[in-house]
C-alpha positions as CSV (number, residue, x, y, z in Angstrom):
1,M,137.5,83.5,222.8
2,E,134.0,84.5,223.6
3,E,132.5,87.5,221.7
4,Q,130.8,90.4,223.3
5,H,127.2,89.8,224.0
6,T,124.8,91.3,221.6
7,Y,122.4,92.8,224.2
8,R,118.8,93.4,223.7
9,L,117.1,96.7,224.7
10,L,114.2,96.4,227.1
11,D,112.2,99.0,225.2
12,G,109.9,100.6,227.7
13,K,108.7,103.1,225.2
14,A,107.4,100.4,222.9
15,T,106.0,98.3,225.6
16,A,104.2,101.3,227.1
17,A,102.7,102.2,223.8
18,Q,101.3,98.7,223.5
19,M,99.8,98.8,226.9
20,K,98.4,102.2,226.2
21,Q,96.7,100.7,223.1
22,E,95.2,97.8,225.2
23,M,93.9,100.2,227.7
24,A,92.3,102.5,225.3
25,E,90.5,99.6,223.7
26,E,89.2,98.4,227.1
27,V,88.1,102.1,227.9
28,A,86.3,102.3,224.6
29,Q,84.5,99.1,225.4
30,I,83.6,100.4,228.9
31,K,82.0,103.6,227.4
32,A,80.2,101.5,224.6
33,N,78.7,99.6,227.5
34,G,77.5,102.7,229.3
35,G,80.1,102.1,232.2
36,K,81.8,104.7,234.1
37,V,85.1,106.1,232.6
38,P,88.0,106.0,235.0
39,H,88.8,109.4,236.5
40,L,92.4,110.3,237.8
41,A,93.0,113.5,239.8
42,A,96.5,114.9,240.4
43,I,97.5,117.5,243.1
44,L,100.6,119.6,242.1
45,V,102.1,121.9,244.5
46,G,104.6,124.6,243.4
47,H,106.5,124.7,240.1
48,D,109.3,122.1,240.4
49,G,110.4,121.4,236.8
50,G,110.6,117.7,237.1
51,S,107.2,117.4,238.7
52,E,105.6,119.8,236.1
53,T,106.9,117.4,233.4
54,Y,105.7,114.4,235.1
55,V,102.2,115.6,235.7
56,A,101.9,117.1,232.3
57,S,102.8,113.6,230.9
58,K,100.3,111.7,233.2
59,V,97.5,114.1,232.2
60,R,98.2,113.7,228.5
61,T,98.4,109.9,228.9
62,C,95.0,109.9,230.6
63,Q,93.5,111.8,227.6
64,E,95.1,109.4,225.0
65,I,93.7,106.4,226.9
66,G,90.3,108.0,227.2
67,F,90.3,108.5,231.0
68,K,88.9,111.6,232.6
69,S,91.6,113.6,234.4
70,S,91.8,116.6,236.8
71,L,94.7,118.6,237.7
72,I,94.6,120.6,241.0
73,R,97.2,123.2,241.4
74,Y,98.5,124.9,244.5
75,E,101.3,127.5,245.1
76,E,104.4,126.6,247.1
77,D,103.0,128.3,250.3
78,V,99.8,126.1,250.6
79,T,99.2,125.1,254.2
80,E,99.3,121.4,255.1
81,E,95.8,121.9,256.5
82,E,94.5,123.1,253.2
83,L,96.1,120.3,251.3
84,L,94.7,117.7,253.6
85,R,91.2,119.3,253.3
86,K,91.5,118.8,249.5
87,V,92.7,115.1,250.0
88,D,89.6,114.5,252.2
89,E,87.3,116.1,249.5
90,L,88.8,113.8,246.6
91,N,88.4,110.7,249.1
92,N,84.6,111.6,249.3
93,D,84.2,112.4,245.7
94,P,82.5,109.3,244.1
95,D,83.5,110.5,240.5
96,V,87.3,110.4,241.4
97,D,88.4,106.8,241.2
98,G,92.2,107.3,242.0
99,F,94.4,110.3,242.8
100,I,97.9,111.2,243.4
101,V,99.8,114.0,245.2
102,Q,102.9,114.7,243.2
103,L,106.0,114.4,245.4
104,P,108.3,116.0,246.5
105,L,106.1,118.4,248.6
106,P,107.5,121.6,250.2
107,K,109.4,121.3,253.5
108,H,106.6,122.7,255.6
109,I,104.2,119.8,254.7
110,S,104.7,116.2,255.9
111,E,104.7,114.0,252.9
112,Q,103.7,111.0,255.2
113,K,100.8,112.7,256.8
114,V,99.5,113.4,253.3
115,I,100.2,109.9,251.9
116,E,98.3,108.4,255.0
117,A,95.5,110.8,254.6
118,I,94.6,109.3,251.0
119,D,92.0,106.6,251.0
120,Y,94.0,103.5,250.2
121,R,91.3,102.4,247.8
122,K,92.0,105.5,245.7
123,D,95.9,105.5,246.1
124,V,96.8,104.7,242.7
125,D,100.6,105.6,243.5
126,G,100.6,102.7,245.9
127,F,102.3,104.7,248.7
128,H,99.9,104.2,251.5
129,P,101.0,102.0,254.4
130,I,98.0,99.6,253.7
131,N,98.9,99.0,250.1
132,V,102.6,98.6,251.0
133,G,101.6,96.2,253.6
134,R,99.4,94.1,251.5
135,M,102.1,94.0,248.8
136,S,104.6,92.8,251.2
137,I,102.4,89.7,252.2
138,G,101.2,89.2,248.6
139,L,97.8,90.4,248.7
140,P,96.1,92.2,245.8
141,C,96.8,96.1,246.1
142,F,97.9,99.0,244.1
143,V,101.7,98.4,243.5
144,S,103.8,101.6,243.2
145,A,104.2,102.5,239.6
146,T,107.9,102.1,238.9
147,P,108.3,98.6,240.5
148,A,105.0,97.6,238.8
149,G,106.4,98.9,235.5
150,I,109.7,96.9,235.9
151,L,107.8,93.7,236.6
152,E,105.5,94.2,233.5
153,L,108.8,94.8,231.4
154,L,110.4,91.5,232.6
155,K,107.2,89.6,232.0
156,R,106.6,90.8,228.6
157,Y,110.2,90.2,227.6
158,E,109.9,86.7,229.3
159,I,112.9,87.1,231.2
160,E,113.6,84.2,233.6
161,T,113.5,85.1,237.2
162,R,113.1,82.0,239.1
163,G,116.0,81.1,241.3
164,K,118.1,84.0,239.9
165,H,120.2,86.2,242.1
166,C,118.7,89.8,241.8
167,V,120.7,92.6,243.3
168,V,118.6,96.0,244.0
169,L,120.9,99.0,244.4
170,G,119.0,101.5,246.6
171,R,116.6,101.1,249.4
172,S,114.0,104.0,248.8
173,N,110.4,103.4,249.8
174,I,109.4,104.3,246.2
175,V,111.6,101.8,244.3
176,G,114.2,99.9,246.2
177,K,112.2,98.3,249.0
178,P,109.1,97.4,246.9
179,M,111.4,96.2,244.1
180,A,113.2,93.8,246.5
181,T,109.9,92.6,248.1
182,L,108.3,91.9,244.7
183,M,111.5,90.1,243.2
184,M,111.4,87.7,246.2
185,Q,107.5,87.0,246.0
186,K,106.5,83.5,245.1
187,A,105.4,84.5,241.7
188,Y,106.5,85.4,238.2
189,P,108.3,87.7,237.9
190,G,109.8,86.8,241.2
191,D,111.2,83.8,242.9
192,C,114.6,85.5,243.1
193,T,117.2,85.5,245.8
194,V,117.5,89.1,246.5
195,T,120.2,91.3,247.9
196,V,119.7,94.9,248.7
197,C,122.7,97.3,248.6
198,H,122.9,100.9,249.6
199,S,125.4,103.6,250.5
200,R,126.6,101.7,253.6
201,S,127.1,98.2,251.9
202,R,130.6,96.7,251.7
203,N,131.9,94.7,248.8
204,L,129.2,96.1,246.6
205,K,131.2,95.2,243.4
206,E,131.4,91.5,244.4
207,M,127.6,91.5,245.1
208,C,126.9,93.0,241.7
209,L,129.3,90.6,239.9
210,S,127.3,87.7,241.4
211,A,124.0,88.9,240.1
212,D,121.9,87.7,237.3
213,I,119.7,90.7,237.4
214,I,120.6,94.2,238.7
215,I,118.1,96.8,239.4
216,V,119.9,100.3,240.0
217,A,117.8,102.9,241.7
218,L,120.4,105.2,243.4
219,G,119.9,108.4,241.6
220,V,123.8,108.5,241.2
221,P,124.6,109.1,237.4
222,E,126.7,106.3,235.8
223,F,127.4,104.6,239.0
224,L,127.2,100.9,237.8
225,K,130.4,100.4,235.7
226,G,131.3,97.7,233.2
227,D,133.7,95.9,235.8
228,M,130.7,95.4,238.1
229,V,128.7,93.4,235.8
230,K,129.0,89.7,234.8
231,E,128.5,88.4,231.2
232,G,124.8,87.9,230.4
233,A,123.3,90.0,233.2
234,V,119.9,91.8,233.0
235,V,120.3,95.3,233.9
236,I,117.5,97.7,234.8
237,D,118.4,101.3,235.2
238,V,115.9,103.5,237.2
239,G,118.0,106.6,237.5
240,T,117.1,109.7,235.6
241,T,119.4,112.6,236.6
242,R,119.3,115.9,234.4
243,M,123.0,116.5,233.6
244,P,124.1,119.6,231.7
245,S,124.8,118.9,228.0
246,S,126.1,121.1,225.1
247,H,124.6,118.5,222.6
248,T,120.9,119.1,223.4
249,K,118.6,121.9,222.6
250,S,117.3,122.0,226.2
251,G,120.9,122.2,227.6
252,F,120.6,119.0,229.6
253,K,120.2,115.4,229.0
254,L,118.7,112.6,231.1
255,T,121.4,110.3,232.5
256,G,120.8,107.0,234.1
257,D,122.6,105.1,237.1
258,V,124.3,102.8,234.5
259,L,127.4,103.7,232.5
260,F,125.5,102.3,229.4
261,S,128.6,102.2,226.9
262,E,130.6,99.9,229.4
263,V,127.7,97.8,230.7
264,A,125.5,97.2,227.7
265,P,128.1,94.9,225.8
266,K,128.1,92.6,228.7
267,C,124.3,92.3,229.1
268,S,121.8,90.0,227.7
269,Y,119.2,92.6,228.4
270,I,119.4,96.3,229.5
271,T,116.9,99.2,229.7
272,P,117.9,102.5,227.9
273,V,117.7,106.0,229.5
274,P,115.5,107.6,228.4
275,G,112.9,105.2,227.1
276,G,113.3,102.4,229.4
277,V,111.7,102.4,233.0
278,G,110.3,106.0,232.6
279,P,107.5,105.3,230.3
280,M,106.6,102.1,232.1
281,T,106.1,104.0,235.3
282,I,103.6,106.4,233.8
283,I,101.7,103.5,232.0
284,S,101.7,101.6,235.2
285,L,100.0,104.5,237.1
286,M,97.4,104.3,234.3
287,R,96.9,100.7,234.8
288,N,96.3,101.3,238.5
289,T,93.8,104.0,237.5
290,L,92.0,101.5,235.3
291,L,91.9,99.0,238.1
292,A,90.6,101.6,240.4
293,G,87.9,102.5,238.1
294,K,86.8,99.1,237.6
295,K,86.9,98.6,241.3
296,A,89.0,95.5,240.6
297,I,91.1,95.4,243.7
298,Y,88.9,97.0,246.4
299,K,85.3,96.2,245.8
């Protein structure tokens, strides 16, 4: 009788810490050589709790690596026109290497318009259609941070992806679509046969059971159950939903899209929540900023 798998955690926290150290050394070297320190600017509109936390974490990580960072704040009622003026200003500021506009934005502002207004050479979030288009045909570009972080995690743990069946649950522009594109690229990590499932997919369970690698980005807490995963699968959990909890000081706990207690025993590798994909996302944004500062992608 086969024993339960002893799964290994894909430790995003430890991997991100290692990457942070590598980047800090590189920035120290740039400073020592009299070069320009990379500068990341972030625009934050309103006071959404999640956005506040993310932006604070990004600014802190910048400081730890040795980047310059600027935080530009607006109230909820800022006009689209005013925001676009600021984007234009940052596009034309030679000191700013890369910048992000933290999403979501208030309803009266078109996110797409704002994203397209950003100079794609400074678009370290990788959301601009030029970066998305370049990614889809395999050209150098800024790859959006969550998919880039997942690829880095697979690479550093030397997970075999060639010829594997990868199921991506979710089709968002930020995770699902780019993830599917990257996993099918002629590259490592990549070279997978990719199936994308979403709310309209039928026989989702059968799809998942045939997957060697499952990337879950639905935003539905504990969606992936033990009976949907085959023995030895690699599971990447992108979900982070704040769920009320009486066991934590804050009164909530971060919950992934995977029912960890059921799924983990079947896996060869699995990401925890928190401490898996989250830290990899922030460190990948930093890596894009470093590339932007070095003018490594767009000369």
